[in-house]
C-alpha positions as CSV (number, residue, x, y, z in Angstrom):
1,M,49.4,9.3,9.6
2,A,51.6,7.6,12.2
3,R,48.5,6.9,14.3
4,C,46.7,5.4,11.3
5,S,49.7,3.2,10.6
6,V,49.8,2.0,14.2
7,L,46.1,1.2,14.0
8,R,46.4,-0.8,10.9
9,R,49.3,-2.9,12.3
10,A,47.3,-3.5,15.5
11,C,44.3,-4.7,13.6
12,F,46.5,-7.0,11.5
13,W,48.2,-8.6,14.5
14,A,44.9,-8.9,16.3
15,S,43.5,-10.8,13.3
16,L,46.5,-13.2,13.2
17,L,46.0,-13.7,16.9
18,L,42.4,-14.7,16.3
19,L,43.4,-17.2,13.6
20,C,46.0,-18.9,15.8
21,S,44.1,-19.0,19.0
22,P,41.9,-21.9,20.1
23,P,38.1,-21.5,19.7
24,R,37.5,-20.8,23.4
25,A,40.1,-18.0,23.4
26,V,38.7,-16.6,20.2
27,G,35.2,-16.4,21.8
28,A,36.6,-14.6,24.8
29,L,38.5,-12.1,22.7
30,I,35.5,-11.5,20.5
31,S,33.4,-10.8,23.5
32,A,36.0,-8.4,24.9
33,L,36.3,-6.5,21.6
34,A,32.5,-6.3,21.3
35,R,32.2,-4.8,24.8
36,K,35.0,-2.4,24.0
37,A,33.4,-1.3,20.8
38,Q,30.0,-0.9,22.4
39,W,31.4,1.1,25.3
40,G,33.3,3.3,23.0
41,S,30.3,3.9,20.7
42,A,28.1,4.6,23.7
43,Q,30.6,7.0,25.2
44,K,31.0,8.8,21.9
45,T,27.3,9.1,21.5
46,F,26.9,10.4,25.1
47,K,29.6,13.0,24.7
48,G,28.3,14.3,21.3
49,F,24.7,14.3,22.3
50,R,23.0,17.7,22.5
51,P,19.3,17.8,23.2
52,M,17.4,19.6,20.5
53,P,14.8,22.2,21.4
54,K,11.2,20.9,21.4
55,S,10.3,23.4,18.7
56,D,12.4,21.5,16.2
57,Y,10.5,18.3,16.8
58,D,7.0,19.2,15.7
59,S,6.0,15.6,15.0
60,S,7.2,12.1,15.0
61,L,7.4,12.3,11.2
62,Q,9.8,15.3,11.3
63,R,12.0,13.5,13.8
64,Y,12.1,10.5,11.5
65,L,13.1,12.7,8.5
66,K,15.8,14.3,10.6
67,I,17.3,10.9,11.4
68,L,17.2,9.9,7.7
69,G,19.1,13.0,6.8
70,R,22.2,11.7,8.8
71,S,22.4,8.4,7.0
72,K,25.1,8.2,4.2
73,R,24.3,6.9,0.8
74,L,26.0,3.8,-0.7
75,T,28.3,3.7,-3.7
76,V,27.6,1.2,-6.5
77,H,30.4,-1.0,-5.3
78,E,29.1,-1.0,-1.7
79,E,25.6,-1.9,-2.9
80,R,27.0,-4.9,-4.8
81,V,29.1,-6.1,-1.9
82,L,26.2,-5.7,0.6
83,S,23.8,-7.4,-1.8
84,L,26.0,-10.5,-1.9
85,D,25.8,-10.7,1.9
86,V,22.1,-10.3,1.8
87,Q,21.7,-13.0,-0.8
88,E,23.8,-15.3,1.4
89,L,21.6,-14.4,4.4
90,Q,18.5,-15.3,2.4
91,R,20.1,-18.7,1.5
92,W,20.8,-19.3,5.2
93,Q,17.2,-18.4,6.2
94,A,15.8,-20.7,3.5
95,V,18.0,-23.6,4.8
96,R,16.7,-22.9,8.3
97,E,13.1,-23.0,7.2
98,Q,13.7,-26.3,5.5
99,L,15.3,-27.7,8.6
100,V,12.3,-26.6,10.7
101,E,10.0,-28.5,8.3
102,E,12.2,-31.6,8.3
103,L,12.9,-31.8,12.1
104,Q,9.6,-30.3,13.2
105,R,11.5,-28.1,15.7
106,E,14.0,-25.3,15.7
107,P,17.4,-26.5,14.6
108,T,20.5,-26.0,16.8
109,R,23.3,-23.7,15.7
110,S,25.5,-26.7,14.9
111,E,22.8,-28.3,12.7
112,W,22.2,-25.0,11.0
113,S,25.9,-24.2,10.3
114,D,26.4,-27.8,9.0
115,A,23.4,-27.5,6.7
116,V,24.6,-24.2,5.1
117,G,28.1,-25.5,4.7
118,F,29.8,-22.9,7.0
119,N,33.6,-23.1,7.0
120,A,35.2,-21.2,9.8
121,A,38.7,-21.3,8.3
122,A,37.5,-20.0,4.9
123,A,35.5,-17.3,6.7
124,A,38.5,-16.2,8.7
125,K,40.7,-16.1,5.6
126,A,38.2,-13.9,3.8
127,A,38.0,-11.6,6.9
128,V,41.7,-11.1,7.0
129,E,41.8,-10.2,3.3
130,Q,39.4,-7.4,4.1
131,L,41.9,-5.7,6.4
132,S,43.9,-4.2,3.6
133,K,40.8,-3.0,1.7
134,Q,38.8,-1.0,4.2
135,K,39.2,0.5,7.7
136,E,35.5,0.2,8.8
137,L,32.9,-2.4,8.0
138,H,29.4,-1.1,7.2
139,E,30.1,2.0,9.4
140,N,28.4,0.4,12.4
141,G,31.1,1.0,14.9
142,V,32.7,-2.5,14.6
143,S,36.4,-2.4,13.6
144,V,37.9,-4.7,10.9
145,A,39.7,-6.7,13.5
146,L,36.5,-7.4,15.3
147,A,34.9,-8.2,12.0
148,A,37.6,-10.7,11.3
149,G,37.0,-12.4,14.6
150,L,33.3,-12.5,14.1
151,G,33.9,-14.1,10.7
152,T,35.5,-17.1,12.3
153,C,32.2,-18.1,14.1
154,F,28.8,-18.9,12.8
155,E,27.0,-16.4,15.1
156,G,29.3,-13.6,14.1
157,Q,28.9,-14.3,10.4
158,L,25.2,-14.2,10.8
159,R,25.3,-10.9,12.5
160,L,27.5,-9.4,9.8
161,M,25.1,-10.4,7.1
162,E,22.1,-9.0,9.1
163,A,24.1,-5.8,9.5
164,A,24.6,-5.7,5.7
165,K,20.8,-6.0,5.2
166,E,20.1,-3.2,7.7
167,R,22.7,-1.0,6.1
168,M,21.1,-1.3,2.6
169,I,17.7,-0.6,4.1
170,E,18.8,2.4,6.1
171,A,20.7,4.0,3.2
172,N,17.6,4.0,1.0
173,L,14.9,5.1,3.4
174,R,15.0,8.6,1.9
175,L,13.9,7.1,-1.4
176,V,10.8,5.7,0.4
177,V,9.9,9.1,1.8
178,T,10.3,10.8,-1.6
179,I,8.0,8.3,-3.4
180,A,5.5,8.3,-0.5
181,K,5.1,12.0,-0.8
182,Q,4.1,11.6,-4.5
183,F,1.1,9.6,-3.3
184,S,0.1,11.9,-0.5
185,N,-3.4,13.4,-0.3
186,R,-5.0,10.2,-1.6
187,G,-6.9,9.4,1.5
188,V,-4.0,7.6,3.3
189,A,-1.8,9.2,5.9
190,L,1.8,9.8,4.9
191,Q,3.1,7.7,7.8
192,D,1.2,4.7,6.6
193,L,2.5,5.2,3.0
194,I,6.1,5.3,4.4
195,Q,5.5,2.1,6.3
196,E,4.1,0.4,3.2
197,G,7.0,1.8,1.1
198,T,9.5,0.5,3.6
199,L,8.0,-3.0,3.2
200,G,8.6,-2.6,-0.5
201,L,12.2,-1.6,0.1
202,I,12.8,-4.6,2.3
203,H,11.4,-6.8,-0.5
204,A,13.7,-5.2,-3.0
205,V,16.8,-5.6,-0.8
206,E,16.0,-9.3,-0.4
207,R,15.5,-9.9,-4.1
208,Y,18.3,-7.7,-5.6
209,R,21.3,-9.5,-7.1
210,G,24.3,-7.2,-7.3
211,D,26.4,-9.8,-9.1
212,D,24.2,-9.7,-12.1
213,P,25.7,-7.3,-14.7
214,S,22.4,-6.9,-16.5
215,R,20.6,-5.8,-13.3
216,A,19.7,-2.1,-13.1
217,K,20.9,0.1,-10.4
218,F,19.5,-0.7,-7.0
219,A,17.8,2.7,-6.7
220,S,15.8,2.1,-9.9
221,Y,15.1,-1.5,-8.8
222,A,13.9,-0.5,-5.3
223,A,11.8,2.4,-6.7
224,W,9.6,0.0,-8.6
225,W,8.9,-2.2,-5.6
226,I,8.3,0.9,-3.4
227,K,5.8,2.4,-5.8
228,L,4.0,-1.0,-6.1
229,H,3.5,-1.3,-2.3
230,V,2.5,2.4,-1.9
231,S,0.0,2.3,-4.8
232,R,-1.5,-0.9,-3.3
233,A,-1.8,0.8,0.1
234,V,-3.6,3.8,-1.6
235,G,-6.0,1.4,-3.3
236,R,-6.7,-0.5,0.0
237,G,-7.1,2.7,2.0
238,S,-9.8,4.1,-0.4
239,A,-13.4,3.6,0.5
240,I,-13.9,2.6,-3.1
241,R,-11.5,-0.1,-4.3
242,L,-9.7,1.2,-7.4
243,P,-7.9,-0.8,-10.1
244,A,-4.2,-1.3,-9.5
245,R,-3.2,0.9,-12.4
246,L,-5.5,3.8,-11.5
247,P,-3.6,5.3,-8.5
248,A,-0.5,5.5,-10.7
249,L,-2.4,7.3,-13.4
250,I,-3.9,9.7,-10.9
251,A,-0.4,10.6,-9.6
252,E,0.9,11.0,-13.2
253,A,-2.1,13.2,-14.1
254,S,-1.4,15.5,-11.1
255,R,2.3,15.7,-12.0
256,M,1.5,16.5,-15.7
257,R,-1.0,19.2,-14.7
258,D,1.6,20.9,-12.5
259,T,4.3,20.8,-15.1
260,F,2.0,22.2,-17.8
261,T,0.8,25.0,-15.5
262,L,4.4,26.0,-14.8
263,Q,5.3,26.1,-18.5
264,H,2.2,27.8,-19.9
265,A,0.9,29.8,-16.9
266,R,-2.5,28.1,-17.1
267,E,-4.0,24.8,-16.4
268,P,-4.5,22.3,-19.2
269,N,-7.9,21.4,-20.5
270,D,-9.0,17.8,-20.8
271,R,-7.9,17.4,-24.4
272,E,-4.3,18.6,-23.6
273,L,-4.0,16.6,-20.4
274,A,-5.2,13.5,-22.1
275,A,-2.7,14.0,-24.9
276,L,0.1,14.3,-22.3
277,L,-0.9,11.1,-20.6
278,G,-1.5,9.2,-23.8
279,V,-5.1,8.2,-22.9
280,S,-8.5,9.0,-24.2
281,Q,-10.6,11.8,-22.8
282,S,-13.1,9.3,-21.4
283,R,-10.3,7.5,-19.6
284,L,-9.0,10.8,-18.3
285,R,-12.5,11.7,-17.0
286,L,-12.5,8.4,-15.1
287,V,-9.1,9.2,-13.6
288,L,-10.1,12.7,-12.5
289,D,-13.4,11.5,-11.0
290,S,-11.6,8.8,-9.1
291,S,-9.1,11.3,-7.7
292,K,-11.8,13.4,-5.9
293,P,-11.8,13.1,-2.1
294,L,-14.6,11.2,-0.5
295,L,-16.7,12.8,2.2
296,S,-18.8,10.9,4.8
297,L,-22.4,12.2,5.2
298,D,-22.1,11.2,8.9
299,A,-19.1,13.5,9.5
300,T,-19.7,16.6,11.6
301,H,-19.8,19.7,9.6
302,S,-16.5,21.6,10.1
303,A,-18.1,25.0,10.2
304,N,-20.1,24.1,13.2
305,L,-17.3,22.6,15.4
306,A,-16.5,25.9,17.0
307,G,-20.1,26.6,18.0
308,G,-20.6,23.2,19.5
309,D,-23.1,22.2,16.7
310,T,-22.9,18.4,16.2
311,R,-25.1,18.2,13.1
312,S,-23.7,16.0,10.3
313,L,-23.1,16.9,6.7
314,L,-26.3,14.9,5.9
315,D,-28.4,17.6,7.5
316,F,-27.1,20.2,5.0
317,V,-27.3,18.1,1.7
318,P,-30.6,18.6,-0.1
319,D,-32.5,15.5,-1.3
320,D,-34.0,16.2,-4.7
321,D,-35.9,12.9,-4.7
322,H,-37.5,13.5,-1.3
323,E,-41.3,13.6,-1.3
324,E,-43.5,15.3,1.2
325,P,-45.1,13.1,3.8
326,M,-48.7,13.9,2.6
327,H,-47.7,13.1,-1.0
328,Q,-46.2,9.8,0.1
329,L,-49.4,9.0,2.0
330,E,-51.6,9.9,-1.0
331,T,-49.5,7.8,-3.4
332,S,-49.6,4.8,-1.0
333,L,-53.4,5.0,-0.7
334,Q,-53.9,5.4,-4.4
335,R,-51.7,2.4,-5.1
336,Q,-53.7,0.3,-2.6
337,A,-57.0,1.4,-4.1
338,L,-55.8,0.6,-7.6
339,S,-54.6,-2.8,-6.6
340,E,-58.0,-3.6,-4.9
341,T,-59.9,-2.4,-8.0
342,L,-57.9,-4.4,-10.5
343,G,-58.5,-7.5,-8.4
344,L,-62.2,-7.1,-9.0
345,F,-61.9,-7.4,-12.8
346,L,-58.6,-9.3,-13.6
347,S,-57.3,-12.7,-12.8
348,A,-54.3,-13.2,-10.6
349,E,-51.9,-13.7,-13.5
350,E,-53.3,-10.7,-15.4
351,Q,-53.0,-8.5,-12.3
352,D,-49.4,-9.7,-11.7
353,V,-48.3,-9.1,-15.3
354,L,-49.9,-5.7,-15.4
355,A,-48.4,-4.7,-12.1
356,R,-44.9,-5.7,-13.2
357,C,-45.1,-4.0,-16.6
358,F,-46.4,-0.6,-15.2
359,G,-44.4,-0.6,-11.9
360,L,-47.4,-1.0,-9.6
361,D,-45.5,-3.5,-7.5
362,R,-42.6,-1.1,-6.9
363,W,-42.4,1.8,-4.5
364,D,-40.7,4.0,-7.1
365,G,-43.1,3.1,-9.9
366,E,-40.3,2.1,-12.3
367,R,-41.7,0.3,-15.3
368,R,-40.1,-2.9,-16.8
369,S,-40.0,-4.1,-20.4
370,H,-41.7,-7.2,-21.6
371,A,-38.4,-9.0,-21.8
372,E,-37.6,-8.2,-18.1
373,V,-41.0,-9.3,-16.9
374,A,-40.7,-12.5,-19.0
375,A,-37.4,-13.2,-17.4
376,E,-38.8,-12.7,-13.9
377,L,-41.8,-15.0,-14.6
378,Q,-39.7,-17.5,-16.6
379,Q,-42.2,-17.3,-19.4
380,P,-41.9,-16.3,-23.2
381,I,-42.2,-12.7,-24.2
382,E,-45.4,-13.5,-26.2
383,Y,-47.1,-14.7,-23.0
384,V,-46.4,-11.3,-21.3
385,T,-47.6,-9.4,-24.3
386,R,-50.7,-11.4,-24.8
387,T,-51.6,-11.2,-21.1
388,E,-51.1,-7.5,-20.9
389,V,-53.3,-6.9,-24.0
390,R,-56.1,-9.1,-22.6
391,A,-56.0,-7.3,-19.2
392,L,-56.2,-3.8,-20.8
393,R,-59.1,-4.8,-23.0
394,K,-61.0,-5.9,-19.9
395,L,-60.4,-2.5,-18.2
396,R,-61.3,-0.2,-21.0
397,G,-65.0,-1.0,-20.8
398,R,-65.3,-0.3,-17.1
399,R,-66.9,2.9,-15.9
400,G,-65.2,4.9,-13.2
401,L,-61.8,3.4,-13.9
402,S,-60.7,5.7,-16.7
403,D,-59.5,8.6,-14.5
404,L,-57.7,6.3,-12.1
405,L,-56.0,4.3,-14.9
406,E,-55.0,7.4,-16.7
407,A,-53.5,8.8,-13.5
408,R,-51.3,5.8,-13.3
409,G,-50.5,5.8,-17.0
410,L,-52.3,2.5,-17.8
411,M,-54.7,4.1,-20.2
412,R,-54.0,6.7,-22.9
């Protein structure tokens, strides 16, 4: 207790000394205190450091999660105080960008401080008032006395506001990991989802206003932005671009299925799952089909990796529409012979209309309706019908053509 009392008195007199000293002396004292704080923090870190065995660090992601486990959460009051600093930092940054546009160059510190209306005396007074409220500022190793000294200069105030922003981001990174895990196994690596979620968290920190009484808690506010960025990353990472709402429905369907399975010891059917999600069964089928993983036909078959076989998945997938080479050759020769034969008895326009209607001009033989042929030729439907009837009438009286025309479906 006596040691804490001595520390408080020392901080108080150091702050008064900062206020009463000339600017040059203040700068020298701040530099000395900063070096002392950095040396003490580095010495403490060195003494307390114990190398962890390599087995504990299986991956960079696990090391990242271990670091997040050491960060302390913020109280509601701390979130509001830090958000005010972040809002002031955003205002300063906006003023700086405006100066860059007006001056067509980077503004000096003096120009920047004058533009934001920085008052050193008011900042020093506010810093001294903090001495009686808290012993540490943002838990970054800088004492309150040093914070009071930094508050008297523009550079120091800027660093304090940047530290407030970093503290809010660091304290909520675990929320990013929690939300990113909900969107895992969607074709995007978890590390990439965490990066996108962190961008959403930074966006939330910059936009959150803690002084607004109607504003929700920061965790709820940040969760919305994190989910938005992560879901967009899942949509961009998919080989097939999905609607913005669909990834969220896929995650919700997976969660509902797991919950139903735990409660009823069986998986829900489509009707039950659709009722839980509040969507139709056709919509649910679209969601389930979109959640299936995509496989590349050029990917090497996993079962053949050990044996050194480099055949792709395409080599193992049957093609039901594949035709034998001899059958393809026969079809090609038959189509060529039919085209030459029709050219002997029909005009060019009759041959063109007949070929389009019965698919003679297509390799797959797909027929088209009179309306489709009329749209292609930019003619009325009556023209196509009249030309087809006239062409078929000419062909019916020709010997030797009946078998060939029946084989192609032109004559019945």
